[in-house]
mmCIF file of the protein (N, C-alpha, C, O) and its ligand, coordinates in Angstrom:
data_MODEL
# 
_entry.id   MODEL 
# 
loop_
_entity.id 
_entity.type 
_entity.pdbx_number_of_molecules 
1 polymer     1 
2 non-polymer 1 
# 
_entity_poly.entity_id                      1 
_entity_poly.type                           'polypeptide(L)' 
_entity_poly.nstd_linkage                   no 
_entity_poly.nstd_monomer                   no 
_entity_poly.pdbx_seq_one_letter_code       MPQQRPKVINCASCGKPLKKLKRYYRDDKYWCDKTCWRKSKKTE 
_entity_poly.pdbx_seq_one_letter_code_can   MPQQRPKVINCASCGKPLKKLKRYYRDDKYWCDKTCWRKSKKTE 
_entity_poly.pdbx_strand_id                 A 
# 
loop_
_entity_poly_seq.entity_id 
_entity_poly_seq.num 
_entity_poly_seq.mon_id 
_entity_poly_seq.hetero 
1 1  MET n 
1 2  PRO n 
1 3  GLN n 
1 4  GLN n 
1 5  ARG n 
1 6  PRO n 
1 7  LYS n 
1 8  VAL n 
1 9  ILE n 
1 10 ASN n 
1 11 CYS n 
1 12 ALA n 
1 13 SER n 
1 14 CYS n 
1 15 GLY n 
1 16 LYS n 
1 17 PRO n 
1 18 LEU n 
1 19 LYS n 
1 20 LYS n 
1 21 LEU n 
1 22 LYS n 
1 23 ARG n 
1 24 TYR n 
1 25 TYR n 
1 26 ARG n 
1 27 ASP n 
1 28 ASP n 
1 29 LYS n 
1 30 TYR n 
1 31 TRP n 
1 32 CYS n 
1 33 ASP n 
1 34 LYS n 
1 35 THR n 
1 36 CYS n 
1 37 TRP n 
1 38 ARG n 
1 39 LYS n 
1 40 SER n 
1 41 LYS n 
1 42 LYS n 
1 43 THR n 
1 44 GLU n 
# 
loop_
_struct_asym.id 
_struct_asym.entity_id 
A 1 
B 2 
# 
loop_
_chem_comp.id 
_chem_comp.type 
_chem_comp.mon_nstd_flag 
ALA 'L-peptide linking' y 
ARG 'L-peptide linking' y 
ASN 'L-peptide linking' y 
ASP 'L-peptide linking' y 
CYS 'L-peptide linking' y 
GLN 'L-peptide linking' y 
GLU 'L-peptide linking' y 
GLY 'peptide linking'   y 
ILE 'L-peptide linking' y 
LEU 'L-peptide linking' y 
LYS 'L-peptide linking' y 
MET 'L-peptide linking' y 
PRO 'L-peptide linking' y 
SER 'L-peptide linking' y 
THR 'L-peptide linking' y 
TRP 'L-peptide linking' y 
TYR 'L-peptide linking' y 
VAL 'L-peptide linking' y 
ZN  non-polymer         . 
# 
_pdbx_entity_nonpoly.entity_id   2 
_pdbx_entity_nonpoly.name        ? 
_pdbx_entity_nonpoly.comp_id     ZN 
# 
_pdbx_nonpoly_scheme.asym_id         B 
_pdbx_nonpoly_scheme.entity_id       2 
_pdbx_nonpoly_scheme.mon_id          ZN 
_pdbx_nonpoly_scheme.ndb_seq_num     1 
_pdbx_nonpoly_scheme.pdb_seq_num     101 
_pdbx_nonpoly_scheme.auth_seq_num    101 
_pdbx_nonpoly_scheme.pdb_mon_id      ZN 
_pdbx_nonpoly_scheme.auth_mon_id     ZN 
_pdbx_nonpoly_scheme.pdb_strand_id   A 
_pdbx_nonpoly_scheme.pdb_ins_code    . 
# 
loop_
_atom_site.group_PDB 
_atom_site.id 
_atom_site.type_symbol 
_atom_site.label_atom_id 
_atom_site.label_alt_id 
_atom_site.label_comp_id 
_atom_site.label_asym_id 
_atom_site.label_entity_id 
_atom_site.label_seq_id 
_atom_site.pdbx_PDB_ins_code 
_atom_site.Cartn_x 
_atom_site.Cartn_y 
_atom_site.Cartn_z 
_atom_site.occupancy 
_atom_site.B_iso_or_equiv 
_atom_site.pdbx_formal_charge 
_atom_site.auth_seq_id 
_atom_site.auth_comp_id 
_atom_site.auth_asym_id 
_atom_site.auth_atom_id 
_atom_site.pdbx_PDB_model_num 
ATOM   1   N  N  . MET A 1 1  ? 0.851  -1.197 0.000  1.00 0.00 ? 1   MET A N  1 
ATOM   2   C  CA . MET A 1 1  ? 0.000  0.000  0.000  1.00 0.00 ? 1   MET A CA 1 
ATOM   3   C  C  . MET A 1 1  ? 0.887  1.249  0.000  1.00 0.00 ? 1   MET A C  1 
ATOM   4   O  O  . MET A 1 1  ? 1.731  1.428  0.879  1.00 0.00 ? 1   MET A O  1 
ATOM   5   N  N  . PRO A 1 2  ? 0.684  2.084  -0.977 1.00 0.00 ? 2   PRO A N  1 
ATOM   6   C  CA . PRO A 1 2  ? 1.555  3.275  -1.063 1.00 0.00 ? 2   PRO A CA 1 
ATOM   7   C  C  . PRO A 1 2  ? 1.281  4.258  0.064  1.00 0.00 ? 2   PRO A C  1 
ATOM   8   O  O  . PRO A 1 2  ? 0.138  4.553  0.411  1.00 0.00 ? 2   PRO A O  1 
ATOM   9   N  N  . GLN A 1 3  ? 2.358  4.741  0.609  1.00 0.00 ? 3   GLN A N  1 
ATOM   10  C  CA . GLN A 1 3  ? 2.215  5.720  1.678  1.00 0.00 ? 3   GLN A CA 1 
ATOM   11  C  C  . GLN A 1 3  ? 2.535  7.105  1.146  1.00 0.00 ? 3   GLN A C  1 
ATOM   12  O  O  . GLN A 1 3  ? 3.496  7.306  0.403  1.00 0.00 ? 3   GLN A O  1 
ATOM   13  N  N  . GLN A 1 4  ? 1.720  8.029  1.540  1.00 0.00 ? 4   GLN A N  1 
ATOM   14  C  CA . GLN A 1 4  ? 2.004  9.396  1.121  1.00 0.00 ? 4   GLN A CA 1 
ATOM   15  C  C  . GLN A 1 4  ? 2.863  10.074 2.162  1.00 0.00 ? 4   GLN A C  1 
ATOM   16  O  O  . GLN A 1 4  ? 2.500  10.208 3.331  1.00 0.00 ? 4   GLN A O  1 
ATOM   17  N  N  . ARG A 1 5  ? 3.993  10.487 1.694  1.00 0.00 ? 5   ARG A N  1 
ATOM   18  C  CA . ARG A 1 5  ? 4.876  11.212 2.598  1.00 0.00 ? 5   ARG A CA 1 
ATOM   19  C  C  . ARG A 1 5  ? 4.964  12.653 2.143  1.00 0.00 ? 5   ARG A C  1 
ATOM   20  O  O  . ARG A 1 5  ? 4.981  12.933 0.945  1.00 0.00 ? 5   ARG A O  1 
ATOM   21  N  N  . PRO A 1 6  ? 5.019  13.540 3.066  1.00 0.00 ? 6   PRO A N  1 
ATOM   22  C  CA . PRO A 1 6  ? 5.293  14.920 2.670  1.00 0.00 ? 6   PRO A CA 1 
ATOM   23  C  C  . PRO A 1 6  ? 6.706  14.984 2.112  1.00 0.00 ? 6   PRO A C  1 
ATOM   24  O  O  . PRO A 1 6  ? 7.626  14.377 2.661  1.00 0.00 ? 6   PRO A O  1 
ATOM   25  N  N  . LYS A 1 7  ? 6.873  15.710 1.036  1.00 0.00 ? 7   LYS A N  1 
ATOM   26  C  CA . LYS A 1 7  ? 8.178  15.744 0.407  1.00 0.00 ? 7   LYS A CA 1 
ATOM   27  C  C  . LYS A 1 7  ? 9.121  16.627 1.211  1.00 0.00 ? 7   LYS A C  1 
ATOM   28  O  O  . LYS A 1 7  ? 8.942  17.841 1.311  1.00 0.00 ? 7   LYS A O  1 
ATOM   29  N  N  . VAL A 1 8  ? 10.114 15.988 1.771  1.00 0.00 ? 8   VAL A N  1 
ATOM   30  C  CA . VAL A 1 8  ? 11.092 16.752 2.536  1.00 0.00 ? 8   VAL A CA 1 
ATOM   31  C  C  . VAL A 1 8  ? 12.364 16.851 1.721  1.00 0.00 ? 8   VAL A C  1 
ATOM   32  O  O  . VAL A 1 8  ? 12.883 15.854 1.220  1.00 0.00 ? 8   VAL A O  1 
ATOM   33  N  N  . ILE A 1 9  ? 12.839 18.030 1.603  1.00 0.00 ? 9   ILE A N  1 
ATOM   34  C  CA . ILE A 1 9  ? 14.084 18.241 0.879  1.00 0.00 ? 9   ILE A CA 1 
ATOM   35  C  C  . ILE A 1 9  ? 15.191 18.492 1.888  1.00 0.00 ? 9   ILE A C  1 
ATOM   36  O  O  . ILE A 1 9  ? 15.073 19.320 2.791  1.00 0.00 ? 9   ILE A O  1 
ATOM   37  N  N  . ASN A 1 10 ? 16.255 17.755 1.703  1.00 0.00 ? 10  ASN A N  1 
ATOM   38  C  CA . ASN A 1 10 ? 17.371 17.924 2.631  1.00 0.00 ? 10  ASN A CA 1 
ATOM   39  C  C  . ASN A 1 10 ? 18.526 18.655 1.962  1.00 0.00 ? 10  ASN A C  1 
ATOM   40  O  O  . ASN A 1 10 ? 18.733 18.551 0.753  1.00 0.00 ? 10  ASN A O  1 
ATOM   41  N  N  . CYS A 1 11 ? 19.238 19.362 2.736  1.00 0.00 ? 11  CYS A N  1 
ATOM   42  C  CA . CYS A 1 11 ? 20.412 20.054 2.233  1.00 0.00 ? 11  CYS A CA 1 
ATOM   43  C  C  . CYS A 1 11 ? 21.399 19.032 1.665  1.00 0.00 ? 11  CYS A C  1 
ATOM   44  O  O  . CYS A 1 11 ? 21.685 18.013 2.294  1.00 0.00 ? 11  CYS A O  1 
ATOM   45  N  N  . ALA A 1 12 ? 21.907 19.316 0.483  1.00 0.00 ? 12  ALA A N  1 
ATOM   46  C  CA . ALA A 1 12 ? 22.807 18.374 -0.169 1.00 0.00 ? 12  ALA A CA 1 
ATOM   47  C  C  . ALA A 1 12 ? 24.178 18.354 0.484  1.00 0.00 ? 12  ALA A C  1 
ATOM   48  O  O  . ALA A 1 12 ? 25.002 17.489 0.186  1.00 0.00 ? 12  ALA A O  1 
ATOM   49  N  N  . SER A 1 13 ? 24.414 19.282 1.352  1.00 0.00 ? 13  SER A N  1 
ATOM   50  C  CA . SER A 1 13 ? 25.718 19.323 2.018  1.00 0.00 ? 13  SER A CA 1 
ATOM   51  C  C  . SER A 1 13 ? 25.650 18.755 3.429  1.00 0.00 ? 13  SER A C  1 
ATOM   52  O  O  . SER A 1 13 ? 26.376 17.816 3.755  1.00 0.00 ? 13  SER A O  1 
ATOM   53  N  N  . CYS A 1 14 ? 24.791 19.313 4.261  1.00 0.00 ? 14  CYS A N  1 
ATOM   54  C  CA . CYS A 1 14 ? 24.784 18.903 5.663  1.00 0.00 ? 14  CYS A CA 1 
ATOM   55  C  C  . CYS A 1 14 ? 23.615 17.969 5.982  1.00 0.00 ? 14  CYS A C  1 
ATOM   56  O  O  . CYS A 1 14 ? 23.592 17.361 7.053  1.00 0.00 ? 14  CYS A O  1 
ATOM   57  N  N  . GLY A 1 15 ? 22.649 17.845 5.077  1.00 0.00 ? 15  GLY A N  1 
ATOM   58  C  CA . GLY A 1 15 ? 21.572 16.882 5.268  1.00 0.00 ? 15  GLY A CA 1 
ATOM   59  C  C  . GLY A 1 15 ? 20.424 17.371 6.125  1.00 0.00 ? 15  GLY A C  1 
ATOM   60  O  O  . GLY A 1 15 ? 19.508 16.602 6.415  1.00 0.00 ? 15  GLY A O  1 
ATOM   61  N  N  . LYS A 1 16 ? 20.445 18.590 6.526  1.00 0.00 ? 16  LYS A N  1 
ATOM   62  C  CA . LYS A 1 16 ? 19.341 19.123 7.310  1.00 0.00 ? 16  LYS A CA 1 
ATOM   63  C  C  . LYS A 1 16 ? 18.101 19.280 6.449  1.00 0.00 ? 16  LYS A C  1 
ATOM   64  O  O  . LYS A 1 16 ? 18.192 19.666 5.284  1.00 0.00 ? 16  LYS A O  1 
ATOM   65  N  N  . PRO A 1 17 ? 16.934 18.977 7.026  1.00 0.00 ? 17  PRO A N  1 
ATOM   66  C  CA . PRO A 1 17 ? 15.699 19.207 6.289  1.00 0.00 ? 17  PRO A CA 1 
ATOM   67  C  C  . PRO A 1 17 ? 15.479 20.699 6.067  1.00 0.00 ? 17  PRO A C  1 
ATOM   68  O  O  . PRO A 1 17 ? 15.688 21.521 6.959  1.00 0.00 ? 17  PRO A O  1 
ATOM   69  N  N  . LEU A 1 18 ? 15.053 21.020 4.856  1.00 0.00 ? 18  LEU A N  1 
ATOM   70  C  CA . LEU A 1 18 ? 14.914 22.431 4.511  1.00 0.00 ? 18  LEU A CA 1 
ATOM   71  C  C  . LEU A 1 18 ? 13.459 22.854 4.453  1.00 0.00 ? 18  LEU A C  1 
ATOM   72  O  O  . LEU A 1 18 ? 12.602 22.106 3.982  1.00 0.00 ? 18  LEU A O  1 
ATOM   73  N  N  . LYS A 1 19 ? 13.195 24.022 4.919  1.00 0.00 ? 19  LYS A N  1 
ATOM   74  C  CA . LYS A 1 19 ? 11.860 24.585 4.787  1.00 0.00 ? 19  LYS A CA 1 
ATOM   75  C  C  . LYS A 1 19 ? 11.757 25.324 3.458  1.00 0.00 ? 19  LYS A C  1 
ATOM   76  O  O  . LYS A 1 19 ? 12.726 25.874 2.933  1.00 0.00 ? 19  LYS A O  1 
ATOM   77  N  N  . LYS A 1 20 ? 10.543 25.306 2.950  1.00 0.00 ? 20  LYS A N  1 
ATOM   78  C  CA . LYS A 1 20 ? 10.308 25.872 1.629  1.00 0.00 ? 20  LYS A CA 1 
ATOM   79  C  C  . LYS A 1 20 ? 10.910 27.265 1.472  1.00 0.00 ? 20  LYS A C  1 
ATOM   80  O  O  . LYS A 1 20 ? 11.555 27.575 0.470  1.00 0.00 ? 20  LYS A O  1 
ATOM   81  N  N  . LEU A 1 21 ? 10.689 28.074 2.465  1.00 0.00 ? 21  LEU A N  1 
ATOM   82  C  CA . LEU A 1 21 ? 11.073 29.471 2.305  1.00 0.00 ? 21  LEU A CA 1 
ATOM   83  C  C  . LEU A 1 21 ? 12.574 29.676 2.411  1.00 0.00 ? 21  LEU A C  1 
ATOM   84  O  O  . LEU A 1 21 ? 13.122 30.644 1.883  1.00 0.00 ? 21  LEU A O  1 
ATOM   85  N  N  . LYS A 1 22 ? 13.225 28.758 3.095  1.00 0.00 ? 22  LYS A N  1 
ATOM   86  C  CA . LYS A 1 22 ? 14.635 29.008 3.373  1.00 0.00 ? 22  LYS A CA 1 
ATOM   87  C  C  . LYS A 1 22 ? 15.589 28.295 2.425  1.00 0.00 ? 22  LYS A C  1 
ATOM   88  O  O  . LYS A 1 22 ? 16.792 28.555 2.446  1.00 0.00 ? 22  LYS A O  1 
ATOM   89  N  N  . ARG A 1 23 ? 15.071 27.409 1.603  1.00 0.00 ? 23  ARG A N  1 
ATOM   90  C  CA . ARG A 1 23 ? 16.007 26.608 0.822  1.00 0.00 ? 23  ARG A CA 1 
ATOM   91  C  C  . ARG A 1 23 ? 16.661 27.436 -0.290 1.00 0.00 ? 23  ARG A C  1 
ATOM   92  O  O  . ARG A 1 23 ? 16.130 28.439 -0.766 1.00 0.00 ? 23  ARG A O  1 
ATOM   93  N  N  . TYR A 1 24 ? 17.788 26.975 -0.651 1.00 0.00 ? 24  TYR A N  1 
ATOM   94  C  CA . TYR A 1 24 ? 18.620 27.672 -1.617 1.00 0.00 ? 24  TYR A CA 1 
ATOM   95  C  C  . TYR A 1 24 ? 18.933 26.693 -2.740 1.00 0.00 ? 24  TYR A C  1 
ATOM   96  O  O  . TYR A 1 24 ? 19.586 25.673 -2.520 1.00 0.00 ? 24  TYR A O  1 
ATOM   97  N  N  . TYR A 1 25 ? 18.469 27.005 -3.935 1.00 0.00 ? 25  TYR A N  1 
ATOM   98  C  CA . TYR A 1 25 ? 18.606 26.076 -5.043 1.00 0.00 ? 25  TYR A CA 1 
ATOM   99  C  C  . TYR A 1 25 ? 19.805 26.440 -5.903 1.00 0.00 ? 25  TYR A C  1 
ATOM   100 O  O  . TYR A 1 25 ? 19.959 27.580 -6.342 1.00 0.00 ? 25  TYR A O  1 
ATOM   101 N  N  . ARG A 1 26 ? 20.639 25.455 -6.128 1.00 0.00 ? 26  ARG A N  1 
ATOM   102 C  CA . ARG A 1 26 ? 21.840 25.697 -6.925 1.00 0.00 ? 26  ARG A CA 1 
ATOM   103 C  C  . ARG A 1 26 ? 22.341 24.369 -7.471 1.00 0.00 ? 26  ARG A C  1 
ATOM   104 O  O  . ARG A 1 26 ? 22.319 23.360 -6.766 1.00 0.00 ? 26  ARG A O  1 
ATOM   105 N  N  . ASP A 1 27 ? 22.785 24.361 -8.701 1.00 0.00 ? 27  ASP A N  1 
ATOM   106 C  CA . ASP A 1 27 ? 23.361 23.148 -9.285 1.00 0.00 ? 27  ASP A CA 1 
ATOM   107 C  C  . ASP A 1 27 ? 22.443 21.936 -9.168 1.00 0.00 ? 27  ASP A C  1 
ATOM   108 O  O  . ASP A 1 27 ? 22.907 20.831 -8.887 1.00 0.00 ? 27  ASP A O  1 
ATOM   109 N  N  . ASP A 1 28 ? 21.147 22.135 -9.382 1.00 0.00 ? 28  ASP A N  1 
ATOM   110 C  CA . ASP A 1 28 ? 20.174 21.035 -9.342 1.00 0.00 ? 28  ASP A CA 1 
ATOM   111 C  C  . ASP A 1 28 ? 19.998 20.428 -7.962 1.00 0.00 ? 28  ASP A C  1 
ATOM   112 O  O  . ASP A 1 28 ? 19.435 19.339 -7.846 1.00 0.00 ? 28  ASP A O  1 
ATOM   113 N  N  . LYS A 1 29 ? 20.451 21.079 -6.937 1.00 0.00 ? 29  LYS A N  1 
ATOM   114 C  CA . LYS A 1 29 ? 20.271 20.576 -5.586 1.00 0.00 ? 29  LYS A CA 1 
ATOM   115 C  C  . LYS A 1 29 ? 19.822 21.692 -4.672 1.00 0.00 ? 29  LYS A C  1 
ATOM   116 O  O  . LYS A 1 29 ? 19.897 22.875 -5.007 1.00 0.00 ? 29  LYS A O  1 
ATOM   117 N  N  . TYR A 1 30 ? 19.359 21.287 -3.519 1.00 0.00 ? 30  TYR A N  1 
ATOM   118 C  CA . TYR A 1 30 ? 18.932 22.285 -2.543 1.00 0.00 ? 30  TYR A CA 1 
ATOM   119 C  C  . TYR A 1 30 ? 19.892 22.324 -1.370 1.00 0.00 ? 30  TYR A C  1 
ATOM   120 O  O  . TYR A 1 30 ? 20.424 21.303 -0.933 1.00 0.00 ? 30  TYR A O  1 
ATOM   121 N  N  . TRP A 1 31 ? 20.093 23.519 -0.880 1.00 0.00 ? 31  TRP A N  1 
ATOM   122 C  CA . TRP A 1 31 ? 21.043 23.739 0.208  1.00 0.00 ? 31  TRP A CA 1 
ATOM   123 C  C  . TRP A 1 31 ? 20.396 24.639 1.257  1.00 0.00 ? 31  TRP A C  1 
ATOM   124 O  O  . TRP A 1 31 ? 19.389 25.296 0.992  1.00 0.00 ? 31  TRP A O  1 
ATOM   125 N  N  . CYS A 1 32 ? 20.983 24.658 2.443  1.00 0.00 ? 32  CYS A N  1 
ATOM   126 C  CA . CYS A 1 32 ? 20.502 25.588 3.473  1.00 0.00 ? 32  CYS A CA 1 
ATOM   127 C  C  . CYS A 1 32 ? 20.650 27.014 2.965  1.00 0.00 ? 32  CYS A C  1 
ATOM   128 O  O  . CYS A 1 32 ? 19.733 27.831 3.059  1.00 0.00 ? 32  CYS A O  1 
ATOM   129 N  N  . ASP A 1 33 ? 21.788 27.277 2.446  1.00 0.00 ? 33  ASP A N  1 
ATOM   130 C  CA . ASP A 1 33 ? 22.108 28.628 1.996  1.00 0.00 ? 33  ASP A CA 1 
ATOM   131 C  C  . ASP A 1 33 ? 23.413 28.586 1.218  1.00 0.00 ? 33  ASP A C  1 
ATOM   132 O  O  . ASP A 1 33 ? 23.964 27.515 0.960  1.00 0.00 ? 33  ASP A O  1 
ATOM   133 N  N  . LYS A 1 34 ? 23.883 29.723 0.860  1.00 0.00 ? 34  LYS A N  1 
ATOM   134 C  CA . LYS A 1 34 ? 25.128 29.794 0.089  1.00 0.00 ? 34  LYS A CA 1 
ATOM   135 C  C  . LYS A 1 34 ? 26.285 29.120 0.802  1.00 0.00 ? 34  LYS A C  1 
ATOM   136 O  O  . LYS A 1 34 ? 27.155 28.519 0.173  1.00 0.00 ? 34  LYS A O  1 
ATOM   137 N  N  . THR A 1 35 ? 26.283 29.226 2.098  1.00 0.00 ? 35  THR A N  1 
ATOM   138 C  CA . THR A 1 35 ? 27.403 28.674 2.853  1.00 0.00 ? 35  THR A CA 1 
ATOM   139 C  C  . THR A 1 35 ? 27.546 27.178 2.620  1.00 0.00 ? 35  THR A C  1 
ATOM   140 O  O  . THR A 1 35 ? 28.639 26.684 2.345  1.00 0.00 ? 35  THR A O  1 
ATOM   141 N  N  . CYS A 1 36 ? 26.438 26.465 2.732  1.00 0.00 ? 36  CYS A N  1 
ATOM   142 C  CA . CYS A 1 36 ? 26.492 25.020 2.531  1.00 0.00 ? 36  CYS A CA 1 
ATOM   143 C  C  . CYS A 1 36 ? 26.848 24.693 1.092  1.00 0.00 ? 36  CYS A C  1 
ATOM   144 O  O  . CYS A 1 36 ? 27.563 23.724 0.839  1.00 0.00 ? 36  CYS A O  1 
ATOM   145 N  N  . TRP A 1 37 ? 26.377 25.461 0.174  1.00 0.00 ? 37  TRP A N  1 
ATOM   146 C  CA . TRP A 1 37 ? 26.682 25.221 -1.236 1.00 0.00 ? 37  TRP A CA 1 
ATOM   147 C  C  . TRP A 1 37 ? 28.176 25.381 -1.498 1.00 0.00 ? 37  TRP A C  1 
ATOM   148 O  O  . TRP A 1 37 ? 28.788 24.569 -2.191 1.00 0.00 ? 37  TRP A O  1 
ATOM   149 N  N  . ARG A 1 38 ? 28.735 26.411 -0.949 1.00 0.00 ? 38  ARG A N  1 
ATOM   150 C  CA . ARG A 1 38 ? 30.157 26.661 -1.155 1.00 0.00 ? 38  ARG A CA 1 
ATOM   151 C  C  . ARG A 1 38 ? 31.005 25.587 -0.485 1.00 0.00 ? 38  ARG A C  1 
ATOM   152 O  O  . ARG A 1 38 ? 32.043 25.187 -1.012 1.00 0.00 ? 38  ARG A O  1 
ATOM   153 N  N  . LYS A 1 39 ? 30.562 25.130 0.667  1.00 0.00 ? 39  LYS A N  1 
ATOM   154 C  CA . LYS A 1 39 ? 31.282 24.070 1.368  1.00 0.00 ? 39  LYS A CA 1 
ATOM   155 C  C  . LYS A 1 39 ? 31.426 22.849 0.478  1.00 0.00 ? 39  LYS A C  1 
ATOM   156 O  O  . LYS A 1 39 ? 32.508 22.272 0.365  1.00 0.00 ? 39  LYS A O  1 
ATOM   157 N  N  . SER A 1 40 ? 30.327 22.463 -0.152 1.00 0.00 ? 40  SER A N  1 
ATOM   158 C  CA . SER A 1 40 ? 30.365 21.268 -0.977 1.00 0.00 ? 40  SER A CA 1 
ATOM   159 C  C  . SER A 1 40 ? 31.202 21.511 -2.229 1.00 0.00 ? 40  SER A C  1 
ATOM   160 O  O  . SER A 1 40 ? 31.811 20.583 -2.762 1.00 0.00 ? 40  SER A O  1 
ATOM   161 N  N  . LYS A 1 41 ? 31.232 22.725 -2.684 1.00 0.00 ? 41  LYS A N  1 
ATOM   162 C  CA . LYS A 1 41 ? 32.065 23.046 -3.847 1.00 0.00 ? 41  LYS A CA 1 
ATOM   163 C  C  . LYS A 1 41 ? 33.531 22.837 -3.514 1.00 0.00 ? 41  LYS A C  1 
ATOM   164 O  O  . LYS A 1 41 ? 34.307 22.362 -4.343 1.00 0.00 ? 41  LYS A O  1 
ATOM   165 N  N  . LYS A 1 42 ? 33.892 23.184 -2.330 1.00 0.00 ? 42  LYS A N  1 
ATOM   166 C  CA . LYS A 1 42 ? 35.279 23.069 -1.919 1.00 0.00 ? 42  LYS A CA 1 
ATOM   167 C  C  . LYS A 1 42 ? 35.749 21.618 -1.908 1.00 0.00 ? 42  LYS A C  1 
ATOM   168 O  O  . LYS A 1 42 ? 36.890 21.320 -2.262 1.00 0.00 ? 42  LYS A O  1 
ATOM   169 N  N  . THR A 1 43 ? 34.866 20.733 -1.501 1.00 0.00 ? 43  THR A N  1 
ATOM   170 C  CA . THR A 1 43 ? 35.276 19.335 -1.368 1.00 0.00 ? 43  THR A CA 1 
ATOM   171 C  C  . THR A 1 43 ? 35.346 18.632 -2.710 1.00 0.00 ? 43  THR A C  1 
ATOM   172 O  O  . THR A 1 43 ? 35.874 17.523 -2.788 1.00 0.00 ? 43  THR A O  1 
ATOM   173 N  N  . GLU A 1 44 ? 34.836 19.232 -3.756 1.00 0.00 ? 44  GLU A N  1 
ATOM   174 C  CA . GLU A 1 44 ? 34.857 18.577 -5.059 1.00 0.00 ? 44  GLU A CA 1 
ATOM   175 C  C  . GLU A 1 44 ? 36.239 18.587 -5.678 1.00 0.00 ? 44  GLU A C  1 
ATOM   176 O  O  . GLU A 1 44 ? 36.426 18.072 -6.780 1.00 0.00 ? 44  GLU A O  1 
HETATM 177 ZN ZN . ZN  B 2 .  ? 23.195 22.678 4.845  1.00 0.00 2 101 ZN  A ZN 1 
# 
């Protein structure tokens, strides 16, 4: 039986669940903010 889950988007860097208003979209992923996005850029 399929379960309906609310779609939770997690930060692609730190994994925190993001709220609609606060998420930061970049490079096809969602992040907390610029800081998390830049962090992941550094590790690449
Ligand atoms: Zn984050």
